[in-house]
C-alpha positions in Angstrom: 4.1 -30.6 -2.3 1.1 -30.5 -0.1 1.8 -29.0 3.4 -0.7 -29.0 6.2 -1.0 -27.7 9.7 -3.5 -29.2 12.2 -4.0 -28.5 15.9 -5.2 -32.1 16.8 -6.2 -31.3 20.4 -5.0 -34.6 21.7 -3.3 -36.9 19.3 -4.1 -40.2 20.9 -7.7 -39.3 21.7 -8.2 -38.3 18.1 -5.9 -40.7 16.4 -8.7 -42.2 14.4 -9.7 -38.8 13.1 -6.1 -38.0 12.2 -5.6 -41.3 10.4 -8.8 -40.9 8.4 -7.8 -37.4 7.3 -4.3 -38.5 6.4 -5.7 -41.3 4.2 -8.2 -39.0 2.6 -5.9 -36.1 1.7 -2.4 -37.6 1.7 -0.5 -34.5 2.7 3.3 -34.7 2.2 4.2 -32.7 5.3 2.0 -32.2 8.4 2.7 -29.9 11.3 0.8 -30.9 14.4 0.1 -29.0 17.5 -1.4 -29.6 21.0 -0.4 -33.3 21.0 -1.3 -33.6 24.7 1.0 -36.6 24.8 4.4 -37.4 26.3 7.3 -38.4 24.1 6.9 -42.1 24.8 3.2 -42.1 24.1 3.4 -40.5 20.7 1.8 -42.9 18.1 4.9 -43.3 16.0 4.1 -46.8 14.8 0.6 -46.0 13.7 1.8 -43.0 11.6 4.8 -45.1 10.3 2.2 -47.6 9.0 0.8 -44.8 6.8 4.2 -44.0 5.4 5.0 -41.0 7.7 8.2 -40.4 9.5 8.0 -38.0 12.4 9.9 -35.8 14.8 8.1 -34.5 17.9 8.4 -32.9 21.2 5.8 -34.2 23.6 4.4 -32.9 26.9 1.4 -33.5 29.0 -1.4 -31.1 29.3 -1.9 -28.6 26.5 1.4 -28.7 24.6 3.4 -30.8 22.2 4.3 -30.4 18.6 5.3 -32.7 15.7 6.3 -32.7 12.1 5.3 -35.7 9.8 6.7 -36.4 6.4 6.1 -38.9 3.7 8.7 -37.3 1.3 11.8 -38.1 3.3 12.9 -38.5 6.8 12.8 -35.2 8.8 16.2 -34.1 9.9 15.6 -32.6 13.4 17.2 -29.1 13.8 15.6 -27.7 16.9 13.3 -28.8 19.7 12.7 -25.5 21.4 12.4 -21.8 20.6 15.6 -19.9 21.6 15.6 -16.9 23.8 14.5 -18.1 27.2 16.4 -21.1 28.7 13.8 -21.4 31.5 10.9 -21.9 29.1 10.2 -25.6 29.1 6.9 -25.6 27.3 6.8 -27.9 24.2 5.7 -25.4 21.6 8.3 -25.5 18.8 9.9 -28.2 16.7 12.0 -27.6 13.5 13.2 -30.0 10.8 14.7 -30.0 7.3 12.8 -32.0 4.7 13.3 -32.1 1.0 15.4 -29.0 0.9 13.0 -26.9 3.0 13.1 -26.0 6.7 9.8 -26.6 8.5 8.7 -25.4 11.9 5.6 -26.6 13.8 4.4 -23.8 16.0 2.0 -23.7 19.0 2.0 -20.2 20.3 0.7 -19.5 23.8 -3.0 -18.7 24.2 -2.4 -15.8 26.6 -5.7 -15.9 28.5 -6.6 -14.5 30.9 -5.4 -11.0 30.0 -3.9 -8.9 31.2 -1.6 -10.9 33.3 1.4 -13.2 33.3 0.0 -15.6 30.6 -0.5 -12.7 28.2 2.9 -11.3 28.9 4.4 -14.8 28.2 2.4 -14.9 24.9 3.9 -11.5 23.7 7.4 -12.4 24.8 7.1 -15.8 23.0 5.9 -14.1 19.8 8.9 -11.7 20.0 11.3 -14.6 20.4 9.7 -16.3 17.4 10.2 -13.1 15.4 13.9 -13.0 16.3 14.4 -16.6 15.5 12.5 -16.3 12.2 14.8 -13.4 11.2 17.8 -15.6 12.0 16.4 -18.4 9.8 15.6 -16.0 7.0 19.2 -14.7 7.0 20.5 -18.2 6.3 18.9 -18.1 2.9 17.2 -21.4 3.4 13.5 -21.8 2.2 11.4 -21.8 5.4 7.8 -22.6 6.3 6.6 -21.6 9.7 3.3 -23.4 10.2 1.0 -23.8 13.1 -1.5 -22.4 15.6 -0.3 -18.9 16.3 -3.2 -18.2 18.7 -3.7 -14.8 17.0 -6.6 -13.6 15.0 -4.8 -11.1 12.7 -7.7 -8.8 12.0 -11.4 -8.4 12.5 -11.9 -9.9 9.1 -10.5 -13.2 10.5 -13.2 -13.7 13.1 -17.0 -13.9 13.0 -18.8 -10.8 14.0 -18.9 -10.7 17.8 -18.2 -8.4 20.7 -18.2 -11.3 23.2 -14.5 -11.9 22.7 -13.3 -8.3 22.8 -11.3 -9.1 26.0 -9.8 -12.4 24.6 -6.1 -12.5 24.3 -6.4 -13.8 20.7 -7.7 -10.5 19.4 -5.9 -7.9 21.5 -4.1 -5.1 19.7 -0.7 -6.1 21.2 -1.0 -9.7 20.0 -2.1 -8.5 16.5 0.8 -6.0 16.4 3.2 -8.8 17.4 1.9 -10.9 14.5 2.2 -8.1 12.0 5.7 -7.4 13.2 6.6 -11.1 12.7 5.2 -11.2 9.2 6.7 -7.8 8.3 7.8 -7.4 4.7 9.8 -10.6 4.5 7.2 -13.3 5.2 4.1 -14.2 3.3 0.9 -15.1 5.2 0.1 -17.8 2.6 -3.7 -18.3 3.1 -4.4 -14.6 3.2 -2.1 -14.0 0.2 -4.2 -16.6 -1.8 -7.5 -15.3 -0.6 -7.2 -11.6 0.2 -10.9 -11.0 0.2 -12.4 -14.2 1.6 -13.4 -15.2 5.0 -11.2 -18.1 6.2 -11.7 -19.8 9.5 -9.7 -22.7 11.0 -11.1 -22.8 14.5 -14.6 -23.1 15.9 -15.1 -23.4 19.7 -17.1 -26.3 21.0 -19.3 -23.9 23.0 -22.5 -22.1 21.8 -22.9 -24.1 18.6 -20.1 -22.1 17.0 -19.3 -24.8 14.5 -23.0 -25.1 13.5 -23.2 -21.3 13.1 -19.9 -21.0 11.3 -18.8 -18.7 14.1 -15.1 -19.3 13.6 -11.8 -17.6 13.5 -8.4 -17.9 11.7 -5.7 -19.0 14.2 -3.7 -21.4 12.0 -1.2 -19.8 9.6 1.6 -20.5 7.2 4.4 -18.0 7.0 6.6 -18.5 3.9 10.1 -17.0 3.4 10.4 -14.8 0.4 12.2 -17.5 -1.7 9.1 -19.7 -1.4 6.5 -17.1 -2.3 6.5 -17.7 -6.1 6.2 -21.5 -5.5 2.9 -21.1 -3.7 0.1 -22.6 -5.8 -3.0 -23.2 -3.8 -4.3 -23.6 -0.3 -7.4 -24.1 1.8 -9.1 -25.5 4.9 -10.5 -29.0 5.2 -13.7 -27.8 6.9 -15.4 -31.2 6.9 -12.9 -32.6 9.3 -14.2 -30.2 12.0 -17.7 -31.7 11.6 -16.8 -35.3 12.2 -17.6 -37.1 15.4 -15.0 -36.5 18.1 -13.3 -33.8 16.1 -10.7 -31.3 17.2 -11.9 -27.7 17.5 -9.5 -26.9 14.7 -9.7 -28.0 11.1 -6.6 -28.8 9.1 -5.3 -26.0 6.9 -3.1 -26.7 3.9 -1.1 -25.2 1.0 0.7 -26.6 -2.0 4.1 -25.5 -3.2 5.4 -26.1 -6.7 8.4 -28.5 -6.6 11.6 -27.1 -8.0 
């Protein structure tokens, strides 16, 4: 089973890019973030034509998440992250597919920091940790995939001091990610490639794509009962270099079917 995560940065604006990538790579499950589309403008029919069923939570501006499947219709289980009934940002959707529970995650960016946006980011990550623990305790196999907006370590970003004040690299954000992963979840790409540079995001500014000045923001966390089924993974770098591309590239893993 090939599972991908892709911050599409505007699904309708980049629908052609998305469709081309889906045709090229044929992932079984896709977690999408930053749809920048309302529920009624999500391109369901175009994706259905490619064989993908979908669940999604749309929202204007910078948010919106979706899960696509071509291995069975997703059974929607949650459309929001619990813990704050006043949080209306569309950053989490969860569905059961083929015996696995999948979540598509778009964590807050947190800039500028310090300030209320960074406080929201840390609170959101703590809510995610608590919900992840609740999911783990059910015994279900779980994949938490998406744009976490955290660079876990200095090894996950190009050498620079220009971003030292950025929320993505702050010690508090990194600590929240480490606490989320803990001993019970596997950071799949780092598990597969413990000593290799892996980037999934290259900013549009300052020729960062051309210079390979990237960072790893997009992660797969696997519950312990999926760790031994992890076979391979990678990043479809060439997608980032296409005309009209998102500033993220799709990342993917494969799990052995039971």
